C-alpha positions as CSV (number, residue, x, y, z in Angstrom):
1,M,15.7,-4.5,4.9
2,T,18.8,-6.3,6.4
3,M,18.0,-8.4,9.6
4,Y,20.7,-10.2,11.5
5,K,20.6,-13.9,12.4
6,V,22.6,-15.2,15.5
7,T,25.2,-18.0,14.3
8,R,26.9,-18.0,17.6
9,R,25.5,-18.0,21.2
10,F,26.2,-15.1,23.2
11,K,25.2,-12.8,26.2
12,D,24.8,-9.3,24.8
13,V,25.8,-6.8,27.6
14,K,24.3,-3.9,25.7
15,H,20.8,-5.5,26.0
16,D,20.7,-6.3,29.7
17,N,22.6,-9.5,29.4
18,H,20.1,-11.1,27.3
19,V,21.2,-14.4,26.0
20,Y,21.0,-14.9,22.2
21,E,20.7,-18.4,20.9
22,I,21.8,-19.7,17.5
23,G,19.0,-18.8,15.0
24,D,17.6,-15.8,17.0
25,V,16.9,-12.4,15.2
26,Y,19.3,-9.8,16.3
27,P,18.3,-7.4,17.8
28,M,15.5,-8.8,19.8
29,Q,12.3,-7.2,19.6
30,G,12.2,-3.5,21.3
31,K,15.9,-3.3,21.3
32,K,18.1,-1.4,18.8
33,A,21.8,-1.9,17.7
34,T,24.0,0.7,16.4
35,K,26.2,0.4,13.3
36,T,29.2,-0.1,15.5
37,R,27.7,-3.0,17.5
38,L,26.4,-4.8,14.2
39,E,30.1,-4.4,13.0
40,E,31.4,-5.9,16.2
41,L,29.2,-8.8,16.2
42,A,29.3,-9.4,12.4
43,T,32.9,-9.6,12.2
44,T,35.9,-10.6,14.2
45,K,36.4,-7.0,15.3
46,N,35.6,-7.8,19.0
47,K,37.3,-9.0,22.1
48,Y,36.6,-12.7,21.3
49,E,37.6,-12.5,17.5
50,K,34.5,-14.4,16.7
51,V,31.7,-13.7,14.6
52,F,28.2,-13.9,16.3
53,I,25.7,-12.5,13.7
54,E,25.4,-12.8,10.2
55,A,23.2,-10.4,7.8
56,T,20.1,-11.9,6.0
57,E,17.3,-10.5,4.1
58,A,13.8,-10.2,5.6
59,K,11.1,-12.0,4.0
60,D,8.4,-9.8,2.2
61,D,5.7,-10.7,4.8
62,E,8.0,-9.7,7.6
63,T,8.7,-5.9,6.3
């Protein structure tokens, strides 16, 4: 299962303005993210032209 880790602090307008800190898991527990939103945050295809999250593999005990 692919998980995402925050690499740059940001406020997510799609998650009630929740502030994600570096190292946080995205999305936070109880929230969902669309493929489009994941692409926006994992690439420079957003209005800030910055990468905010990166894909990581889940550990076996977290699945």
